[in-house]
C-alpha positions in Angstrom: 0.9 3.4 8.7 3.4 4.8 6.6 2.9 7.2 3.9 3.9 6.1 0.3 6.7 9.1 -1.3 7.3 8.6 -4.8 7.6 10.1 -8.2 4.0 9.2 -9.1 4.6 11.8 -11.1 6.8 9.2 -13.6 4.0 6.4 -12.6 1.7 7.9 -14.0 3.5 9.5 -17.1 4.4 5.5 -17.5 1.2 4.0 -16.9 -0.6 6.0 -19.3 1.0 5.1 -22.1 0.1 1.5 -21.0 -3.1 1.7 -21.2 -2.6 3.7 -24.7 -0.5 0.5 -26.3 -2.3 -1.8 -24.3 -5.7 -1.3 -23.2 -6.5 1.1 -25.5 -6.9 -1.5 -28.6 -8.3 -3.6 -26.6 -11.1 -1.4 -26.5 -12.2 -1.8 -29.6 -11.8 -5.2 -30.3 -14.6 -6.5 -26.8 -16.8 -3.0 -28.1 -17.4 -4.5 -31.2 -18.5 -8.0 -29.2 -21.0 -6.3 -26.7 -24.8 -6.1 -26.7 -26.5 -2.3 -26.9 -26.9 -1.5 -23.9 -23.3 -2.3 -23.0 -21.8 -0.4 -25.8 -24.8 2.5 -24.7 -23.3 2.4 -21.1 -19.4 2.2 -22.7 -20.0 5.3 -24.8 -21.6 7.5 -21.8 -19.0 6.6 -19.7 -15.8 6.8 -21.9 -17.4 8.9 -25.3 -17.4 7.1 -28.7 -14.5 8.7 -30.0 -11.4 7.7 -30.0 -9.2 10.2 -28.7 -11.9 11.4 -25.7 -12.3 7.3 -25.3 -8.7 7.4 -25.0 -8.3 10.4 -22.6 -11.4 8.3 -20.4 -9.7 5.2 -20.3 -6.3 7.2 -18.9 -8.2 8.9 -16.4 -9.8 5.3 -15.0 -5.9 4.2 -14.4 -4.9 7.8 -13.8 -6.8 10.5 -11.6 -6.2 10.8 -8.2 -10.5 11.5 -7.6 -11.8 8.5 -7.1 -14.7 8.7 -5.5 -15.5 11.2 -8.4 -14.7 7.9 -11.0 -17.3 5.7 -8.7 -19.7 8.4 -8.7 -19.9 9.1 -12.1 -20.0 4.9 -13.5 -22.8 4.8 -10.6 -24.8 7.0 -12.2 -24.3 6.5 -15.8 -25.4 2.5 -14.9 -28.5 3.5 -12.9 -29.0 5.9 -16.1 -28.5 2.5 -18.4 -29.6 0.0 -16.6 -32.2 1.0 -14.4 -33.5 -1.9 -12.5 -31.9 -4.5 -13.7 -29.1 -3.7 -12.7 -30.4 -5.5 -9.2 -30.0 -9.0 -10.9 -26.3 -9.8 -9.4 -26.4 -11.6 -12.9 -26.4 -8.3 -14.6 -23.5 -6.8 -12.1 -21.6 -10.4 -12.8 -21.4 -9.8 -16.3 -20.8 -6.0 -16.0 -18.0 -6.8 -13.6 -16.5 -8.9 -16.3 -16.6 -7.0 -19.4 -13.9 -4.4 -16.6 -11.8 -7.0 -16.1 -11.5 -8.0 -19.6 -10.9 -3.6 -20.8 -8.4 -3.2 -17.3 -7.6 -6.5 -17.2 -5.3 -5.9 -14.2 -4.5 -9.6 -14.4 -2.6 -9.3 -17.0 -0.8 -6.5 -15.7 -0.1 -8.5 -12.9 1.6 -11.2 -14.9 3.6 -8.7 -16.6 4.1 -7.4 -20.5 7.8 -8.2 -21.6 8.6 -5.2 -24.3 8.9 -5.9 -27.3 9.9 -3.8 -31.1 6.6 -3.1 -30.8 6.2 -1.1 -27.4 7.7 2.0 -26.2 7.2 1.0 -22.3 8.0 -2.5 -20.6 5.6 -1.9 -17.6 3.9 -3.9 -15.1 3.3 -5.1 -11.3 6.3 -5.7 -10.4 7.6 -2.7 -12.2 5.0 -0.3 -10.4 6.0 -1.8 -6.7 9.7 -1.2 -7.1 8.6 2.6 -8.8 6.9 3.3 -4.9 10.0 3.3 -3.4 8.7 1.4 -0.3 10.1 -1.7 1.1 7.9 -2.9 3.7 4.0 -2.7 4.1 2.7 0.5 4.3 -0.2 -0.9 6.5 1.5 -2.5 9.5 5.2 -2.1 8.8 5.9 -5.9 10.0 7.2 -7.4 6.4 9.1 -6.5 3.5 7.6 -6.1 0.1 11.1 -5.9 -2.1 12.0 -7.7 -5.3 14.6 -9.6 -6.6 15.4 -10.4 -10.4 14.8 -14.0 -11.9 17.9 -15.5 -13.2 16.4 -16.5 -16.6 16.1 -15.2 -20.5 13.9 -12.7 -19.4 15.5 -11.5 -16.1 12.4 -11.4 -15.0 11.5 -9.2 -11.5 9.5 -10.6 -9.0 7.9 -9.3 -6.0 6.9 -10.4 -2.1 4.8 -7.4 -1.9 0.9 -7.5 -2.6 -1.7 -5.1 -4.0 -4.2 -3.9 -2.1 -7.0 -2.6 -4.4 -7.8 0.2 -1.3 -11.5 -0.2 -3.1 -11.5 -3.8 -3.2 -11.9 -4.8 -7.4 -14.7 -7.2 -6.4 -16.8 -3.9 -5.5 -15.3 -1.6 -7.8 -13.8 -3.2 -11.1 -13.4 0.1 -13.2 -10.8 1.2 -10.3 -8.9 -2.1 -10.2 -6.1 -0.5 -12.8 -6.1 2.6 -11.1 -2.9 3.7 -9.5 -3.8 5.5 -6.3 -6.3 2.2 -5.8 -3.0 -0.3 -5.6 -1.3 -0.1 -2.8 2.0 -1.9 -1.9 1.5 -4.6 1.1 2.2 -7.7 2.4 0.1 -10.6 2.2 -0.9 -10.9 5.7 -2.5 -7.3 5.5 -4.2 -7.9 2.0 -5.6 -11.2 2.1 -5.9 -12.5 6.2 -7.0 -9.0 8.1 -8.5 -6.8 5.2 -9.7 -9.6 2.1 -12.6 -7.7 0.5 -14.0 -5.2 3.4 -15.1 -2.3 1.8 -13.8 0.4 5.0 -12.5 3.6 4.4 -9.3 3.8 6.3 -5.6 5.2 6.1 -4.6 5.1 2.3 -0.7 5.6 1.8 -0.8 7.8 -1.1 -3.0 10.1 0.5 -3.3 10.4 4.0 -0.7 10.6 6.9 -2.8 9.6 9.9 -2.6 9.9 13.0 -1.5 5.8 14.4 1.6 5.9 17.2 2.7 2.6 19.0 3.1 3.3 23.5 4.1 1.2 26.2 1.4 0.1 28.3 1.8 1.9 32.1 -0.2 1.1 34.9 2.1 3.4 36.9 6.2 4.7 37.3 6.9 0.8 38.7 5.7 0.0 35.5 8.3 1.0 33.8 10.6 -1.1 35.4 9.0 -4.1 35.3 10.8 -7.2 33.2 7.2 -7.5 30.4 5.7 -4.6 29.6 3.4 -4.2 26.5 2.4 -2.3 23.2 -1.1 -0.7 22.2 -1.8 1.5 19.2 -3.0 4.3 19.9 -5.2 5.7 17.1 -6.1 9.6 16.9 -9.1 11.1 16.5 -9.6 10.8 12.7 -12.0 8.0 11.6 -9.5 7.0 9.7 -7.0 6.1 11.3 -9.1 4.0 13.5 -10.7 1.9 11.0 -7.0 1.5 9.9 -6.5 -0.1 14.0 -9.7 -2.1 13.1 -9.3 -3.7 9.5 -5.4 -4.4 9.5 -5.7 -5.9 13.7 -2.9 -3.8 14.7 -3.0 -4.1 18.8 -3.6 -8.0 17.8 -0.6 -9.0 15.3 1.6 -7.0 17.5 1.1 -8.6 20.9 4.3 -10.8 19.1 6.7 -7.9 19.4 6.5 -7.2 23.2 10.2 -8.7 23.6 11.2 -5.4 21.1 9.5 -3.0 23.5 11.5 -4.7 26.9 14.4 -4.7 24.2 14.1 -1.0 24.1 13.4 -0.1 27.3 16.6 -1.7 28.8 18.9 -0.5 26.0 18.0 2.7 26.9 18.2 2.9 30.8 21.6 1.3 29.9 22.5 4.2 27.9 21.2 6.7 30.7 22.9 5.2 33.2 26.6 4.7 31.9 26.5 6.3 28.4 29.5 5.5 26.9 31.4 3.5 30.2 29.1 0.9 28.9 31.6 0.1 26.1 33.8 0.1 28.9 32.5 -2.4 31.0 31.9 -4.6 27.9 35.0 -4.2 25.9 37.4 -2.0 27.8 39.4 1.0 27.2 37.8 1.8 23.9 38.1 5.5 22.3 35.2 5.5 19.6 33.2 8.5 20.7 29.8 9.4 22.6 28.1 10.1 18.7 29.5 7.0 17.7 28.1 5.1 20.7 24.2 6.4 20.1 24.2 5.6 16.6 24.8 2.1 16.9 23.1 1.6 20.2 19.8 3.5 18.5 20.8 2.3 14.5 16.8 2.6 14.4 16.6 6.3 14.6 18.8 6.7 11.8 16.7 4.9 9.7 13.7 5.2 7.7 10.3 3.8 8.1 9.5 3.1 4.8 12.9 1.2 4.2 13.0 -1.6 7.3 10.5 -3.4 8.8 8.8 -1.7 12.8 11.5 1.0 12.9 8.0 3.3 13.5 7.4 0.6 16.5 10.9 1.2 17.7 11.4 5.3 17.4 7.8 5.5 19.2 8.5 3.4 22.4 12.3 5.2 22.3 10.6 8.8 22.0 7.7 8.1 24.7 10.5 7.1 27.2 12.9 9.1 27.3 10.1 12.0 27.0 
């Protein structure tokens, strides 16, 4: 897993303005149409004074302690609704209210900047600001953005948004910036889906997941057909991540990369700068430049290019 390191202070600031300008006014119009029981629930959770409601709405969207938000909402829900919340329809009704208040789908579609608003903010801009170009879960697929050539100059992205706490189960966290993980469609939709399993969260957890070449003996290092295995550390979240995102399975398709790196390391160790002379004749480009060209992935960031972590781990295993 790749840790997401970005200017989260700036993201939280912009997101807070978005809450104030777009969600806060909407909240009051929705509140007026609700039953007395729903109003009681919202008052207990968010308060009944404007400044308090705004502060709590922002908290739902930018606070870091997601578990605390869940526990508080669950307690108040039980207090107000009691046994009635065991009814599936009651839960669906409450989820529908959070979908209307927080409106992730509106954030996903994007809202253009207008004279009335001070910020332009949506899912695509959020992904760009996380400063990550490849999926943090698998490091296999790009999640970059592009600009649509139209009159609005809209930004689009190839990224999906994984909700660490699935929004189908925890609708109150659907717009929290620490619950929205830019990821590839494979990891978000095809491997994880709506599983509520506590894997690594790229905003908070570094974890311990590494790639290894399966070696049964010294001789197997020289085999023309080696396989990748993925090793999770002792922490539970790392093991869950390997399982949830099926990393051992999806990386079976990249065994050829492993063999390519192994052959490069062996060639380099045997010939060093003479390897270029064998291929190109007399050439003077320097041993350092040869090394950087031959093993260029060692000088790249894992967040910027797919499979860089795999290549680095295998390289370090071979030379180690």
